[in-house]
C-alpha positions in Angstrom: 52.2 -114.6 18.8 48.7 -115.2 20.4 48.0 -116.0 16.7 51.2 -118.9 16.6 48.5 -121.9 17.1 46.1 -121.3 14.7 48.9 -120.6 12.1 50.6 -124.0 12.9 46.9 -125.8 13.2 46.3 -124.5 9.7 49.8 -125.4 8.4 49.3 -128.9 10.1 45.9 -129.5 8.2 47.4 -128.2 5.2 50.2 -130.9 5.4 47.8 -133.3 6.1 45.4 -132.9 3.7 48.5 -133.2 1.3 47.7 -129.8 -0.7 50.9 -128.4 -1.7 51.8 -124.5 -2.0 50.2 -122.8 -5.5 51.4 -120.0 -7.6 50.3 -118.3 -10.0 52.9 -116.5 -12.6 51.3 -113.5 -14.6 52.8 -113.0 -17.5 52.5 -110.9 -21.1 53.1 -112.4 -24.7 56.6 -111.2 -24.7 56.9 -113.3 -21.0 57.7 -110.6 -18.9 56.1 -110.6 -15.8 53.3 -108.0 -14.8 53.2 -106.6 -11.6 50.4 -105.5 -8.8 47.9 -107.8 -11.6 44.7 -108.7 -9.7 44.3 -112.4 -9.1 41.3 -114.1 -7.8 41.3 -117.6 -6.7 38.1 -119.1 -7.1 36.6 -122.6 -5.3 33.6 -124.5 -6.8 31.0 -122.7 -3.9 33.3 -119.2 -3.4 35.5 -116.8 -4.9 38.1 -115.3 -2.1 40.1 -112.6 -1.6 41.9 -110.6 -4.7 45.7 -111.2 -4.1 48.6 -109.2 -5.6 51.1 -110.5 -8.1 55.0 -108.9 -6.8 57.5 -107.4 -8.6 58.4 -111.1 -10.4 54.6 -111.3 -11.5 53.8 -114.1 -8.8 50.7 -114.9 -6.5 51.0 -117.5 -3.8 47.4 -118.9 -3.8 46.4 -118.8 0.3 45.2 -122.2 2.4 41.1 -123.0 1.4 39.6 -125.7 2.7 37.6 -126.0 -0.3 40.2 -126.6 -3.6 41.3 -124.1 -5.6 39.6 -124.7 -8.8 40.0 -121.3 -11.3 41.7 -118.1 -10.8 40.5 -115.2 -12.8 43.4 -112.2 -13.4 42.4 -108.7 -14.1 45.1 -105.6 -14.9 44.9 -102.1 -16.5 45.7 -101.9 -19.9 45.1 -105.5 -20.2 41.9 -108.0 -21.5 40.5 -109.8 -18.4 41.7 -113.4 -18.5 38.4 -114.8 -17.5 38.9 -118.4 -15.5 41.7 -120.2 -15.8 42.3 -123.8 -14.4 44.8 -124.2 -11.5 47.7 -126.4 -12.6 47.7 -129.5 -10.0 51.5 -129.4 -10.5 50.8 -126.3 -8.1 52.1 -123.1 -10.1 49.6 -121.7 -13.0 51.1 -119.9 -16.1 48.5 -116.8 -17.1 49.4 -114.3 -20.2 47.2 -111.3 -20.7 47.5 -109.8 -23.9 47.9 -105.2 -24.0 44.1 -104.4 -24.5 43.9 -102.7 -27.8 
């Protein structure tokens, strides 16, 4: 519980800044979720730690003092996504194509 004040402060700052939770959904061309995809959030000046999608192909983006502008998604057996702009509505869908 020693981290409780820090967590509360971060949540409070997020609410005050008007940021909403943002998620990324990674799917294939057949609209099937791709689990364990590596999602790298990117701001104007830095790349944040890589996150992994869950069994439904979704990952929640972390709070960042800098706005997360793009995500880059990779998964073995699929082509790299490149930098995908994060949807301002809060839910970004990334479609990966299988490698040939």
